[in-house]
N, C-alpha and C positions, 0 to 999 in steps of 0.2 A: 504494500500500500504506500502511496506517495502523497506528499503535500504539494500544493500549488498556490501561488500568490496571484491575486488580482489587485493591482496597485493603481493609485492615481498619480504617483510620482516616481521618477527614475531613481531617486536616492534609496527609497525603500526596496525597490526592485533589485538594485545593485547589491545592497546588503544581504538580501535573501539569496541572491545568486551566489555570493561568496560563501554562504552557508550550505549550498548545494540544493536549494529549492528553486525549481523552475517557476516561471510566471509570465504575466503580461502587464503592460501599462495601458490603461484605458482612461478616457476623459469624458466621453459622452454616454448617455443612457443606452443608446443602440449598441455601442461597443461593449458595454457592460453586459447587456442581455446576451449578446453573441458569445462573450467569454464564459458566462455562466452556463449557457446551453452546451458549449463545447466541453466544459469541465464535467457537467452532469452526464454526458454521454460517454465519458471515459471511465471504465470500471476500475482502472488502476488507481485513481485519485480518491483518497479517503478523507482528506482534510483540505479545505480551501481557506486560505487566509485572505481577508479583505481589509483594506485600510478603512478606518472609522468614517472617513468622509463619505463613503458609499452608504453606510448606514444612516447618516444624517441627511444626505441628499436624495436617496432613493429608498426610503424605509419600506414602501409598499412592495417593491420588487424583492428586496432582501428578505423581508418577513414572509412573503409568499413562497419563496424557495425553501426557507427554513421549515415552514409549516407543512409543505406538501412533499418533501423529500426526506428520507431517512439518511441516505448516503449521497453525497459526501456531507461531512459536517462543516458548516460555515462559521468561521471564527473571525470576529473583528479585532484588529490590532491597531495600536497607535502608529502614526507615521513619524517622520523626523521632527515634526512640529510638536510632538507630544500628544497627549490625549485630550479630548474635548470634555472629558468627564471631570466632576469635582474631585477634590483630593480624598474625600471620604465616601466615594461612591459604593464601595463594597459594604461598609458599615451601614450606610443608608439603605442599600438593597436588602440586607439581612433584617434590618429594622422593619422595613415594609413587608417582607415576606413572612416573618414570624410574629411581628407585633411587639417585640421587646426592644427596649433601648439598651444598647451595649455600652 
């Protein structure tokens, strides 16, 4: 099973290539749809890394793929500009999920 990167910038792509992970750089929704379609049709790819920008810009597309497909697993990662999430996003997520303040 392989990992694959779909990135919105060349820097993240280059870093992942140095780690041995193949991928593509896309900028438009149509390019993203085409990349996701290609990845989903490849049975060797088990994990797809997406830069967080795609989750922010195209949540309907990303959520639709996550909800309707079991494989591959789609994981959002921060790019070179860092994460768009708050510093305590994990603690806040747990607080919302279980209703306890940590």
